[in-house]
Structures are given as C-alpha cells and as structure tokens.
C-alpha positions in Angstrom: 23.5 -38.0 -30.7 25.2 -35.0 -29.2 27.6 -36.2 -26.6 26.6 -35.0 -23.1 30.0 -33.5 -22.1 30.4 -31.1 -25.4 26.6 -30.1 -24.9 27.7 -29.1 -21.2 31.0 -27.3 -22.3 29.0 -25.3 -24.8 26.3 -24.3 -22.1 29.0 -23.4 -20.0 30.9 -21.3 -22.4 27.6 -19.4 -23.8 25.7 -19.4 -20.6 25.8 -15.6 -20.3 24.3 -15.4 -23.9 21.3 -17.9 -23.3 20.8 -16.1 -19.8 20.6 -12.7 -21.8 18.3 -14.4 -24.7 15.9 -15.9 -22.0 15.4 -12.6 -20.0 15.0 -10.4 -23.0 12.7 -12.5 -24.9 10.8 -14.5 -21.9 10.2 -17.8 -24.2 9.4 -15.9 -27.0 11.0 -16.4 -30.5 13.9 -14.3 -31.8 15.9 -13.9 -35.0 19.5 -15.0 -35.9 20.5 -11.4 -35.8 19.3 -11.2 -32.0 21.6 -14.3 -31.3 24.4 -12.6 -32.9 24.0 -9.3 -31.0 24.0 -11.2 -27.9 27.0 -13.0 -28.4 28.6 -9.5 -29.5 27.4 -7.9 -26.4 28.9 -10.9 -24.2 32.2 -11.1 -26.2 33.0 -7.5 -27.7 36.5 -8.7 -28.7 35.6 -11.5 -30.9 35.4 -10.8 -34.7 32.5 -11.5 -37.2 33.6 -14.7 -38.3 34.0 -16.0 -34.7 30.5 -14.8 -33.8 29.2 -16.7 -36.9 30.9 -19.8 -36.1 29.7 -19.6 -32.4 26.0 -19.1 -33.7 26.0 -22.1 -36.1 27.5 -24.1 -32.9 24.4 -23.2 -30.9 22.2 -24.3 -34.0 24.0 -27.6 -34.6 23.8 -28.7 -31.2 20.1 -27.8 -30.9 20.4 -25.5 -27.9 18.8 -23.0 -30.2 16.3 -24.5 -32.7 14.4 -23.0 -35.6 10.7 -22.4 -35.6 8.8 -24.6 -38.1 8.1 -22.9 -41.3 9.8 -19.6 -40.0 13.1 -17.9 -40.1 12.6 -17.1 -36.4 14.7 -19.3 -33.7 13.8 -20.2 -30.0 15.5 -21.7 -27.1 15.2 -25.6 -26.7 12.6 -26.4 -24.2 14.5 -28.6 -22.1 17.3 -25.9 -21.8 14.6 -23.3 -21.3 13.2 -25.2 -18.4 16.8 -26.1 -16.9 17.4 -22.3 -17.2 14.1 -21.6 -15.4 15.2 -23.6 -12.5 18.7 -22.2 -12.1 17.8 -18.6 -12.7 14.6 -19.1 -10.6 13.0 -16.9 -13.2 9.0 -17.7 -12.5 6.3 -16.1 -14.4 3.2 -14.7 -12.4 0.0 -16.6 -12.9 -3.4 -15.3 -12.7 -5.8 -15.0 -9.5 -8.3 -17.1 -11.5 -5.9 -20.1 -11.6 -6.1 -20.2 -7.7 -9.9 -19.4 -7.7 -10.4 -22.3 -10.1 -8.6 -25.0 -7.7 -10.5 -23.4 -4.5 -14.0 -23.8 -6.5 -12.8 -27.5 -7.2 -11.8 -27.9 -3.4 -15.3 -26.8 -2.4 -16.9 -29.3 -4.8 -14.7 -31.8 -3.6 -15.6 -30.9 0.1 -19.3 -31.6 -0.7 -18.7 -35.1 -2.3 -16.5 -36.0 0.7 -19.5 -34.9 3.0 -22.0 -37.3 1.0 -19.6 -40.2 1.1 -19.4 -39.8 4.7 -23.0 -39.6 5.1 -23.6 -42.8 3.2 -20.4 -44.5 5.0 -18.5 -45.0 1.8 -15.1 -45.0 3.3 -13.5 -45.7 -0.3 -15.0 -42.7 -1.7 -14.2 -40.7 1.5 -10.3 -41.9 0.9 -10.2 -41.0 -2.7 -11.8 -37.5 -2.2 -9.3 -36.9 0.6 -6.3 -37.7 -1.5 -7.8 -35.5 -4.4 -8.4 -32.6 -1.9 -5.0 -32.9 -0.4 -3.6 -32.7 -3.9 -5.5 -29.5 -4.7 -4.4 -28.0 -1.5 -0.5 -28.8 -2.5 -1.2 -27.3 -6.0 -2.7 -23.9 -4.2 0.3 -23.8 -1.7 2.9 -24.4 -4.9 0.9 -21.6 -6.6 1.5 -19.1 -3.7 5.0 -19.7 -3.6 5.4 -19.3 -7.3 3.7 -16.1 -7.5 5.6 -14.8 -4.6 8.7 -15.6 -6.3 7.8 -14.1 -9.7 6.5 -11.0 -8.0 10.0 -10.8 -6.3 11.6 -11.1 -9.8 9.4 -8.2 -11.2 10.2 -5.8 -8.4 14.1 -6.7 -8.7 14.0 -6.1 -12.5 12.0 -3.1 -11.9 14.5 -1.6 -9.6 17.6 -2.8 -11.5 19.7 -0.1 -13.4 21.1 -2.4 -16.0 18.0 -4.4 -16.5 17.6 -5.9 -20.1 13.9 -4.5 -20.5 13.0 -1.4 -21.1 11.7 1.0 -18.1 8.3 1.1 -19.6 7.8 -2.7 -19.7 9.1 -3.1 -16.2 6.5 -0.6 -15.0 3.9 -2.2 -17.0 4.9 -5.5 -15.4 4.5 -3.9 -12.0 0.8 -2.6 -12.9 -0.3 -5.9 -14.4 1.0 -7.7 -11.3 -1.0 -5.7 -8.9 -4.1 -5.2 -11.1 -4.3 -8.9 -12.2 -2.8 -10.8 -9.1 -2.9 -8.9 -6.0 -6.2 -6.9 -6.0 -8.3 -10.1 -6.9 -6.5 -12.2 -4.6 -6.9 -9.6 -1.7 -10.7 -9.5 -2.4 -10.8 -13.1 -2.6 -9.2 -13.7 0.9 -10.9 -10.8 2.6 -12.9 -12.2 5.8 -16.3 -11.5 3.7 -14.8 -13.0 0.6 -15.6 -16.4 -1.2 -12.1 -17.7 0.0 -12.7 -17.6 3.6 -16.3 -18.8 3.2 -15.2 -21.6 1.3 -12.4 -22.9 3.9 -15.1 -22.4 6.8 -17.2 -24.7 5.0 -14.8 -27.3 4.2 -13.4 -27.3 7.8 -16.9 -27.7 9.0 -17.4 -30.8 6.7 -14.1 -32.6 7.5 -14.8 -31.8 11.2 -18.3 -33.4 11.1 -16.7 -36.6 9.4 -13.9 -36.8 12.0 -16.5 -36.6 14.8 -18.7 -39.4 12.9 -15.8 -41.7 12.8 -15.3 -41.1 16.6 -18.8 -41.8 17.3 -18.7 -45.1 15.4 -15.3 -46.2 16.6 -13.8 -47.4 13.5 -11.6 -46.2 10.6 -8.9 -44.8 12.5 -6.6 -44.4 9.6 -9.3 -42.5 7.7 -9.6 -40.1 10.8 -5.9 -39.6 10.9 -6.1 -38.6 7.1 -8.9 -36.2 7.6 -7.1 -34.5 10.6 -3.9 -34.0 8.1 -6.3 -32.6 5.5 -7.8 -30.2 7.9 -4.5 -29.0 9.3 -3.1 -28.7 5.7 -6.0 -26.7 4.6 -5.8 -24.3 7.7 -1.9 -23.9 7.0 -2.6 -23.1 3.2 -5.2 -20.4 4.4 -2.4 -18.9 6.6 0.4 -19.1 3.8 -1.9 -17.6 1.4 -2.5 -14.4 3.6 1.0 -13.9 4.4 2.3 -14.5 0.9 -0.2 -11.8 -0.5 0.7 -9.5 2.2 4.7 -9.9 1.3 3.7 -9.5 -2.3 1.7 -6.4 -1.6 4.1 -4.9 0.5 6.9 -5.4 -2.3 4.8 -4.1 -5.1 3.0 -1.1 -3.4 6.0 1.2 -3.1 6.8 0.8 -7.0 3.0 1.5 -7.6 2.9 4.5 -5.7 6.0 5.9 -7.4 4.7 4.8 -10.9 1.5 6.8 -9.8 3.4 9.8 -8.9 5.5 10.0 -12.1 2.5 9.5 -14.3 0.7 12.6 -12.5 4.2 14.6 -12.9 4.1 13.4 -16.6 0.7 14.6 -17.2 1.2 17.9 -15.6 4.4 18.3 -17.6 2.4 17.4 -20.9 -0.2 20.1 -20.1 2.3 22.8 -19.3 4.2 21.9 -22.6 0.8 21.9 -24.3 -0.1 25.5 -23.0 3.4 26.9 -23.7 3.0 25.5 -27.3 -0.2 27.0 -27.6 0.2 30.6 -25.9 3.9 30.9 -26.3 6.7 30.9 -23.9 6.5 34.7 -22.8 2.7 34.4 -22.0 3.2 31.4 -19.9 6.2 32.6 -17.9 4.6 36.0 -17.0 2.1 34.3 -15.0 4.4 32.2 -12.9 7.5 34.5 -12.4 8.5 35.5 -8.8 7.0 38.4 -7.1 10.3 40.2 -6.7 10.9 40.3 -10.6 10.9 43.8 -11.7 8.6 45.0 -14.7 11.5 45.5 -16.9 12.5 41.7 -16.3 9.1 40.6 -16.8 9.0 41.7 -20.6 12.6 40.6 -21.1 12.4 37.1 -19.9 11.5 35.6 -23.3 14.6 34.0 -24.6 16.7 31.1 -23.5 19.8 33.3 -22.6 17.6 35.8 -20.7 16.2 33.1 -18.5 19.7 31.5 -18.0 21.2 34.9 -17.0 18.1 35.5 -14.8 18.6 32.2 -12.9 22.3 32.9 -12.6 21.3 36.1 -11.1 19.2 34.6 -8.5 22.2 33.1 -6.9 23.2 36.5 -5.5 19.5 37.4 -4.7 19.1 39.1 -1.1 16.0 40.6 0.4 16.2 44.0 1.4 17.2 44.8 4.9 14.3 44.9 7.1 14.4 47.7 9.9 13.2 46.2 13.1 11.5 48.4 15.4 13.2 49.9 18.3 12.8 48.4 21.8 11.2 51.7 23.1 8.5 51.6 20.5 7.3 48.2 21.5 4.3 48.4 23.9 5.0 46.5 27.1 3.3 42.9 27.4 0.3 43.1 29.6 -0.6 39.5 31.3 -4.0 38.4 31.1 -6.0 39.6 34.3 -7.2 36.1 35.1 -7.6 35.7 38.9 -6.3 32.4 40.4 -8.5 29.6 39.9 -8.4 28.4 43.5 -9.6 31.7 44.7 -12.5 31.8 42.0 -13.6 28.2 43.5 -13.4 29.4 46.8 -15.6 32.3 46.2 -18.0 30.3 44.3 -18.3 27.9 47.3 -19.0 30.7 49.8 -21.6 32.5 47.3 -23.7 29.5 46.8 -23.3 28.3 50.4 -25.1 31.2 51.4 -27.5 31.3 48.3 -30.9 29.7 48.3 -32.0 26.6 47.1 -32.5 27.7 43.8 -30.1 26.9 40.8 -27.8 29.9 40.0 -26.1 30.5 36.8 -22.3 30.2 36.8 -21.8 32.8 34.1 -24.1 35.3 35.9 -21.6 34.7 39.3 -18.7 35.2 37.1 -19.8 38.2 35.6 -20.8 39.8 39.0 -17.8 38.8 40.6 -15.1 39.8 38.1 -16.8 42.6 35.7 -13.6 43.8 34.5 -12.7 40.3 32.8 -12.7 39.9 28.8 -15.1 37.4 27.2 -12.3 34.9 26.5 -11.1 35.2 29.8 -14.3 34.8 31.5 -15.2 31.8 29.6 -11.8 30.2 30.4 -12.9 30.4 34.1 -16.2 29.2 33.1 -14.7 26.0 31.4 -12.5 25.4 34.6 -15.5 25.5 36.9 -17.8 23.1 34.6 -14.7 20.9 34.2 -14.0 20.6 38.1 -15.2 17.2 39.5 -15.4 18.6 43.0 -18.3 20.9 42.1 -22.0 19.6 41.4 -23.6 21.6 38.7 -26.1 20.8 36.2 -26.6 21.9 32.6 -29.9 23.6 31.4 -32.0 22.0 28.8 -33.0 25.3 27.3 -30.7 27.3 25.1 -30.5 31.1 26.2 -28.7 34.1 25.1 -26.3 35.5 27.6 -24.2 38.9 27.4 -20.7 38.6 28.8 -18.4 41.4 28.6 -20.3 43.3 25.6 -20.3 40.0 23.7 -23.5 37.9 23.0 -23.4 34.1 23.2 -26.2 31.2 22.7 -25.4 28.4 24.7 -27.0 25.7 27.2 -25.5 27.3 30.5 -24.4 25.2 33.6 -26.1 26.2 37.0 -25.2 25.4 40.5 -27.2 22.6 41.9 -28.6 21.7 45.5 -26.3 18.8 45.7 -23.4 21.2 45.6 -24.8 23.1 48.4 -25.0 20.1 50.6 -21.5 19.1 49.5 -20.1 22.8 50.4 -22.1 22.8 53.7 -20.4 19.4 54.8 -17.0 20.6 54.1 
C-alpha cells in the first residue's frame, strides 16, 4: 500500500501536469507520450531522463493507470473525482435529465394525491419524501449546469486555453442547442414544466386542506407545506439559473454567428477569385476615384500595395463654393398666424347658416395665395384644435387645393361649433 504522505507529495509536485491532462482530455484516455509532453511543457528545464523517471513515478503510484488490454492511459478515477471537486470542472448535462425528473415528479404527485384520497398516511409520507428527494436533485442539476456553462464561457474567452478555438466554439453551440433552448421551451409559461408544477402545487394544497379539515396528522401537514415551498423555490431557481446561463452564452453565440457569416462570405469571394481571376474581380469593386489607367494596372500584388500606399495622400478636388450674391435669398413660408386663422374661422361660421361648411373651402377662399402644403398645415391645425367643434364627412370626395387634387374625407364645421362660438 502506498503511504498517503508520499502520494500527496507526488500530487503536489505534479498537480500542474494532472490539471493539464484533466482539462485537455476530459476523462478520456491518453498515451504515454501525452504525459511526457505535459511534463515537458510544465518543466521545460528537465532532461529526458528526468521526465521518464517522473512518468514512471506517476504510474507506480497509480495516479495514472493503464487501460485494460490497451497501451492507453487514464487518470485514476479517485484522483479525477478529487480534481473535479477542486477545479469545479463540471460537465454540462442534458435537458432530458431534468425533463425525466420532472415527469417522475408528476407521477409521484398523482400517487400522493391517491394516497391522500384513501387516507393512507404512510404512503403519503413515503411519496412526500421521494418527491422531496427529486426536487433536491433537480435544484442540484440546475446549479451543476450553471457552473458548467460558466466554465464553457470562461474557456471560450480564454487566450491561453488548452482546447482549440474550434472545440471551444463547438462547446458553446452544443450548450445552447442541447440545454438552453430545450429548457427555455420547457419552463415557458405555456410549457410542460409550468403546467406540471401548477398541478403538483394544487395536489399538495388539496392534501393540506384535507388534513386541516380532518384536524389530525399535523406532522404530515408540515411536511407537505415544506415540500410545496421547496417546489416553488425550485421553479424560481430554475428560471433564474436559465436566465443567467442564456445571458452568458448569447453574446458568444452571436459572435460565432457573425464570424460564420464573415467566413462564408470570404470563402465565396475567394471562390470567385479562383474562378474568374483577380483582375476581373477587382475591376468591379475598385473605388470610383480610380482612373481608367489604374483599373487595368491593379492586377499584381505590388501594384495593389503601391495603390493602397498612394491612398494615404489622396485628397478630393477642391470644390468651389458659390458666392454669397449668387445664392437666392431665403423666403419664409407665407403661413398666416394660426390664432388669426382661428378667429376668422369663428367669425365666418358665427354668421353662416346652420348648414355644415367645409374647412378646406374656408381656407381656399380666405387664403388663395397659399401653397397646397401650407394650406394643409393650417387644415391639420384646425381639425386638431380641441376648442373647435367639427365633424368628419362619411363620404370620400375629391378636392382641388392650390392646383393640387386630393381625395379625402373632409372635416366640416358643425352646429355645435356655432353655438359654442355664440356663447363665447
């Protein structure tokens, strides 16, 4: 038996190597050469003989063990579990794991309701304990998966990560597609997750009411109340955990989507360049300030480099601004003051007959020199004024205003407006 102190000394000395192997191979097998390369990476000053001895030391102390009927190696399972605990290196589970536990929770809820109907309190307590265990497992899975997603995000952002960029981005895509999206659909307010918890909560509440009505089994009532509280807490914790996980993964997923789009477009351009040649491709995308002579000369790399260097000193031709005397004087719109228009409108329809009068006819007769847009501006102000009582026609008519024809449902003055004007 290997002394514990000796084993701990070896682990302390080679912890960097074990951490590197653990993160690189993720519980998978590896070769003897991989172990030696890891030691060489952590201790570049060691000789080959020293590296060989330290590799044998790890093998002799069963820190690294050989696979059966294979030349491959793996980290001892006990050491791997210890490293998982220290590194918080958790692997992302599947949404189906939580879905199975939720389905089992719904089944147990039905069994608990049946036990309560027949007043079998032994079965009631048993199913209550089992359901409590399932709820704890689901909450533990939520926390486990949230930590796993945090590790995935940190590895994807790390500059000195052990895994390649392709594997890191693949892990981001798999985490979003296989966990986040299915779980978001599950916990949606119209999803199975929400409906299941509502049903279970109703079943437990019914059992609590029955116990209150019968006036016995206080301990069972307390157990059911704790179970109901824990289920509600699990629902809230699950939604919050998914929100945090989605917020962490979404920026990386969007960045990956943009990178894929750029890569596809670049591959498309390179394919066209290989098919049609550089000259034919460049001629269509050169700037508009390139001369005809340059268009046919930008075909080789040195020409392109010289052309890009020349762009540094590029300046537009000087633009001769017009003289101040040549610019026509600004003429403001001949729109009369709105208060004057409103006063004239009141006077006009105060004296008019009880028949409704079109507003546009009043404006056209009173201000014949206005442009069409200026007249429509006054028309809009009048119909938006809350002090005026006007009504809109139900028939669509064509009206000519300042040599412009319009089709609209016109607003007319009403009898109420006349009365209001008379009172004022």
